[in-house]
C-alpha positions in Angstrom: -12.2 -11.4 -3.3 -11.5 -9.6 -6.6 -8.7 -9.9 -9.1 -6.8 -6.9 -7.7 -6.6 -8.6 -4.3 -5.0 -11.7 -5.9 -2.4 -9.6 -7.7 -1.4 -8.0 -4.4 -1.1 -11.4 -2.8 1.2 -12.7 -5.6 3.4 -9.6 -5.4 3.6 -9.9 -1.6 4.3 -13.7 -1.8 7.3 -13.4 -4.2 8.8 -10.3 -2.5 8.6 -12.0 1.0 9.9 -15.3 -0.5 13.0 -13.6 -1.7 13.5 -11.8 1.7 13.5 -15.1 3.5 15.7 -17.0 1.1 18.1 -14.0 1.3 18.3 -14.3 5.1 19.6 -17.9 4.8 22.1 -16.9 2.0 23.3 -14.1 4.3 23.8 -16.5 7.2 25.8 -18.8 4.9 27.9 -15.7 3.8 28.6 -14.9 7.4 29.8 -18.5 8.1 32.0 -18.3 4.9 33.5 -15.2 6.3 34.0 -17.0 9.7 32.1 -14.1 11.4 31.4 -14.6 15.2 28.2 -16.5 16.2 26.4 -13.4 17.7 26.4 -11.7 14.2 23.8 -14.2 12.9 20.8 -12.7 14.9 22.2 -9.2 14.1 21.2 -9.8 10.5 17.5 -9.6 11.4 18.3 -6.7 13.7 19.8 -4.7 10.9 16.8 -5.7 8.7 14.2 -4.4 11.1 16.1 -1.3 12.2 14.6 0.7 9.2 11.0 -0.3 10.4 11.8 1.6 13.7 13.8 4.5 12.4 11.5 5.2 9.4 8.1 4.6 11.1 7.2 8.3 11.2 7.8 8.7 7.4 6.7 5.5 5.6 3.0 5.8 6.5 2.9 9.3 4.8 4.9 7.9 1.9 2.5 5.0 1.4 -0.5 7.4 1.5 1.1 10.0 -0.8 1.1 7.8 -4.0 -1.0 4.9 -5.4 0.0 1.8 -3.3 1.0 -0.3 -6.3 3.6 2.3 -7.3 4.9 2.4 -3.8 5.2 -1.4 -3.7 7.2 -1.4 -7.0 9.7 1.3 -5.9 10.3 -0.3 -2.5 10.7 -3.8 -4.1 13.4 -2.4 -6.3 15.3 -1.1 -3.2 15.4 -4.7 -2.0 17.0 -5.7 -5.4 19.7 -3.1 -4.7 20.3 -4.6 -1.3 20.6 -8.1 -2.7 23.0 -6.8 -5.4 25.3 -5.2 -2.7 25.8 -8.6 -1.1 26.8 -9.9 -4.6 29.5 -7.2 -4.8 31.0 -8.2 -1.4 29.4 -5.4 0.7 29.2 -6.8 4.3 26.0 -8.9 4.7 24.8 -6.9 7.7 24.9 -3.6 5.7 23.4 -5.2 2.5 20.5 -6.8 4.5 19.9 -3.4 6.2 19.2 -1.9 2.7 16.7 -4.8 2.0 15.1 -4.0 5.4 14.8 -0.3 4.3 12.9 -1.4 1.2 10.7 -3.8 3.3 9.9 -1.1 5.9 8.5 1.2 3.1 6.7 -1.7 1.4 4.7 -2.8 4.5 2.3 0.1 5.0 1.4 0.0 1.3 0.7 -3.8 1.2 -1.6 -3.6 4.3 -3.0 -0.2 3.6 -4.3 -1.2 0.1 -6.4 -3.9 1.8 -8.5 -1.3 3.6 -8.9 0.6 0.4 -10.0 -2.4 -1.6 -12.2 -4.4 0.9 -15.0 -3.7 3.4 -14.3 -4.1 7.1 -16.1 -7.5 7.4 -13.7 -9.0 4.9 -10.6 -7.8 6.8 -10.1 -10.9 9.0 -10.4 -13.2 5.9 -8.0 -10.9 3.9 -5.6 -11.0 6.9 -5.8 -14.7 7.1 -4.8 -14.8 3.4 -2.0 -12.3 3.8 -0.6 -14.0 6.9 -1.1 -17.5 5.4 0.7 -16.4 2.2 3.4 -14.5 4.1 4.0 -17.6 6.2 3.9 -19.7 3.1 6.6 -17.5 1.6 8.6 -17.9 4.9 8.4 -21.7 4.6 9.3 -21.8 0.9 11.8 -18.9 1.2 13.7 -20.5 4.1 13.6 -24.0 2.5 14.7 -22.4 -0.8 17.5 -20.5 0.9 18.6 -23.8 2.6 18.5 -25.6 -0.8 20.4 -22.9 -2.6 23.3 -23.0 -0.1 23.3 -26.9 -0.1 26.6 -27.9 -1.6 25.1 -30.4 -4.0 22.5 -28.0 -5.5 25.0 -25.2 -5.5 27.5 -27.2 -7.6 24.6 -28.0 -10.1 23.8 -24.2 -10.4 27.5 -23.3 -10.8 27.9 -26.0 -13.6 25.1 -24.2 -15.5 26.8 -21.9 -18.1 25.5 -19.3 -20.5 27.1 -19.7 -24.0 29.6 -16.8 -24.8 28.9 -14.9 -21.6 30.9 -15.2 -18.3 28.9 -13.8 -15.4 31.8 -14.4 -12.9 29.5 -16.4 -10.6 32.0 -18.6 -8.8 30.7 -19.4 -5.4 27.5 -21.2 -4.1 26.3 -18.0 -2.4 26.8 -15.9 -5.6 24.6 -18.5 -7.5 22.0 -18.3 -4.7 22.0 -14.4 -4.9 21.3 -14.6 -8.6 18.3 -16.8 -8.2 17.0 -14.6 -5.3 17.3 -11.4 -7.5 15.2 -13.1 -10.2 12.4 -13.8 -7.6 12.5 -10.0 -6.6 12.1 -9.1 -10.3 9.0 -11.5 -10.6 7.5 -9.6 -7.6 8.2 -6.3 -9.4 6.2 -7.5 -12.5 3.2 -8.2 -10.2 3.6 -4.8 -8.5 3.4 -3.1 -12.0 0.0 -4.9 -12.5 -1.6 -3.7 -9.3 -4.5 -1.4 -10.4 -4.9 2.0 -8.8 -7.8 1.8 -6.3 -8.5 5.5 -6.7 -8.2 6.2 -3.0 -6.6 9.6 -2.3 -5.7 11.0 1.1 -5.3 14.6 2.4 -2.1 16.2 1.3 0.8 14.5 3.2 3.3 16.5 5.3 6.9 16.8 4.0 8.3 18.5 7.1 10.1 15.8 9.2 9.3 17.5 12.5 5.6 17.7 11.6 5.7 14.0 10.4 7.2 12.9 13.7 4.6 15.0 15.7 1.8 13.5 13.6 3.2 10.0 14.1 3.5 10.6 17.9 -0.2 11.6 18.0 -1.2 8.4 16.2 1.0 6.4 18.5 -0.6 7.8 21.6 -4.1 7.5 20.2 -3.7 3.8 19.4 -2.2 3.0 22.8 -5.0 4.9 24.6 -7.7 3.1 22.8 -9.0 0.2 25.0 -9.2 -2.3 22.2 -6.2 -0.9 20.3 -3.8 -1.2 23.2 -4.6 -4.9 23.8 -4.3 -6.0 20.2 -1.2 -3.8 19.8 0.4 -5.3 22.9 -0.3 -8.9 21.7 1.0 -8.4 18.1 4.1 -6.5 19.5 4.9 -9.5 21.8 4.2 -12.0 19.0 6.5 -10.5 16.4 9.4 -10.1 18.8 9.0 -13.6 20.0 8.6 -15.0 16.4 11.8 -13.3 15.1 13.8 -14.6 18.1 12.3 -18.1 17.7 13.6 -18.3 14.2 17.2 -18.1 15.5 16.5 -20.3 18.5 15.2 -23.1 16.2 18.4 -22.9 14.1 20.6 -23.1 17.2 18.5 -25.8 18.8 18.6 -27.9 15.6 22.4 -27.6 15.6 22.9 -28.4 19.3 20.1 -30.8 20.2 19.3 -32.5 16.8 22.8 -32.2 15.2 21.6 -30.7 11.9 23.6 -28.5 9.4 22.2 -25.1 8.3 20.5 -26.3 5.1 18.6 -29.0 7.1 17.9 -26.7 10.1 16.4 -24.1 7.7 13.7 -26.7 6.9 12.7 -26.7 10.6 12.0 -23.0 10.4 9.7 -23.9 7.5 7.9 -26.4 9.7 7.1 -23.7 12.4 5.9 -21.5 9.6 3.7 -24.3 8.2 2.0 -24.4 11.6 1.5 -20.7 11.6 -0.2 -20.9 8.2 -2.5 -23.7 9.4 -3.4 -21.6 12.5 -3.9 -18.4 10.4 -6.3 -20.2 8.0 -8.2 -21.7 10.9 -8.6 -18.3 12.6 -9.7 -16.7 9.3 -12.4 -19.4 9.1 -13.6 -19.6 12.7 -12.9 -16.3 14.5 -15.1 -13.3 13.6 -13.8 -9.8 14.2 -16.0 -9.2 17.3 -14.7 -12.5 18.9 -11.0 -11.7 18.2 -10.1 -11.2 21.9 -11.3 -14.7 22.9 -8.1 -16.3 21.5 -5.7 -14.6 24.0 -5.2 -17.7 26.3 -3.5 -19.5 23.4 -0.6 -17.1 23.9 0.1 -18.5 27.4 -0.3 -22.1 26.1 2.2 -21.4 23.3 4.8 -20.1 25.8 4.4 -23.3 27.9 4.6 -25.6 24.8 7.8 -23.9 23.6 9.5 -25.0 26.9 8.9 -28.7 26.0 11.4 -28.2 23.2 14.2 -28.7 25.8 13.2 -32.4 26.2 13.4 -33.2 22.5 16.3 -34.9 20.8 14.5 -36.7 18.0 13.7 -35.1 14.6 10.4 -37.0 14.5 9.2 -35.5 17.7 10.6 -32.1 16.7 8.4 -31.8 13.6 4.9 -32.2 15.2 6.0 -30.1 18.2 7.1 -27.2 15.9 3.8 -27.4 13.9 1.8 -27.1 17.1 3.8 -24.1 18.3 3.3 -22.4 14.9 -0.4 -23.2 14.8 -1.0 -21.8 18.2 0.7 -18.5 17.3 -1.0 -18.3 13.9 -4.4 -18.8 15.4 -4.0 -16.1 18.0 -2.2 -13.5 15.9 -4.5 -13.2 12.9 -7.6 -12.1 14.8 -5.4 -9.6 16.8 -4.0 -8.2 13.6 -7.4 -7.7 12.0 -8.8 -6.0 15.2 -5.7 -3.7 15.3 -6.2 -2.8 11.6 -9.9 -2.2 12.1 -9.2 0.1 15.2 -6.4 1.9 13.3 -8.7 2.4 10.3 -11.5 3.8 12.5 -9.1 6.2 14.5 -6.7 7.3 11.7 -5.7 6.5 8.1 -4.5 3.0 7.1 -0.9 3.9 6.3 -0.5 5.7 9.6 -1.9 3.0 11.8 0.2 0.3 10.1 3.3 2.5 10.6 2.5 2.7 14.4 2.0 -1.1 14.4 5.3 -1.7 12.6 7.2 0.6 14.9 6.0 -1.2 18.0 6.4 -4.7 16.6 9.9 -4.1 15.3 11.1 -2.3 18.4 10.1 -5.5 20.2 12.0 -7.6 17.5 15.1 -5.4 18.0 14.9 -5.6 21.8 14.4 -9.4 21.9 17.1 -10.0 19.3 19.7 -7.9 21.2 18.9 -9.9 24.3 19.2 -13.2 22.4 22.6 -12.1 20.8 23.8 -11.2 24.3 22.8 -14.7 25.6 24.7 -16.3 22.6 27.7 -14.2 23.4 27.5 -15.4 27.0 27.5 -19.0 25.7 24.3 -19.9 27.5 23.1 -23.4 26.8 20.3 -23.3 24.2 17.9 -25.2 26.5 18.2 -22.4 29.2 17.5 -19.8 26.5 14.4 -21.7 25.4 13.1 -21.9 29.1 13.7 -18.1 29.6 11.9 -17.5 26.3 8.9 -19.6 27.2 8.4 -18.2 30.7 8.8 -14.6 29.2 6.0 -15.2 26.6 3.6 -16.9 28.9 4.0 -14.3 31.7 3.6 -11.3 29.4 0.4 -12.8 27.8 -1.0 -13.3 31.3 -0.3 -9.7 32.2 -1.9 -8.5 28.9 -5.1 -10.6 29.7 -5.2 -9.1 33.2 -5.1 -5.6 31.7 -7.9 -6.5 29.3 -10.0 -7.7 32.2 -9.4 -4.5 34.0 -10.4 -2.5 30.9 -13.6 -4.5 30.7 -14.5 -3.9 34.3 -13.9 -0.1 33.9 -16.1 -0.1 30.8 -18.9 -2.0 32.6 -18.8 0.3 35.6 -18.9 3.4 33.4 -21.9 1.9 31.5 -23.7 1.3 34.9 -23.0 4.9 36.0 -24.5 6.1 32.6 -27.6 4.0 33.2 -28.1 5.4 36.8 -27.9 8.9 35.4 -30.7 8.2 33.0 
């Protein structure tokens, strides 16, 4: 991997680190405001809304300018969202602005990989990106938890600049200042990303044509026999992953009796597992074998259900690492396969926009269902069982579909041979 690749990785790491720390700070803000419980999963929902609404436009935006420049502009939009929270704008709206920046950032960060690297390095590069993204989730969540911890917050508030009063009076305000600094570090790395020289055909500016173009890409990817399977798996995975983040927080509170700053560490433990799985997949699963990992999705759904029997933190840690590792090991090869199919069928920016649209629509749907269950006051163990059964059954159906595709492909190949 060359130097440009590592600069992209650093920019991605710090930007995502700040996103995840900000989520915990926003949850803390909501509880300070005594907002109802169902608003907590709504934070993530407002964040991913932009991924769905802007899907038709962000791919074209990412392909219209050098990717480093796009990453810098969109990272600064996140800084604005973080600043809004500081100035008492409702956390849901402020986090939606951060999501707007993240939605436009994503096609650029993945698209630049296909410009920079040959196809055979894509699984390894994805392993890196997923591993680092997950690392940033671990450190970001733990950092967010630490920043809202009363003891650390009081130390931050005691720190004073001579002659200047910044009017930072609450723990969450101190946390938001630190998070803004991390976004600015990401911006410095963005400015150092070299232009790869890749240029695409002139991008459409007409919204109707952009939506039509996006629809064509959407249909093309879902009709492709390999594209549809990898897209179905990653769509399920991201929806499940986002919901699991909140289920773990709730489960830690109810079954393990942990406060938010400690429960945030458990999210980090799941993410550590994902990182281990992602690195393992990057090492052992070549692109052409990527579909062989699908049964792990069913196993993951079953293992999640065992959370209902756990009441000890020492059992919780290894269990969450296993859940994370299973999901990391099966999503990285699927992501790489999906990117490769997307790159073959259309441009990088467009295929990633289609992927983001599907994955985040799944996140939205599953978070709305979860918020509804919270509003109904369902026991967290019942929620976990519903979740596990749902993931395992859907993975089983996707595997059945893949087997049917294979049979169709084999019979068409046989017909072709008989003709000759």
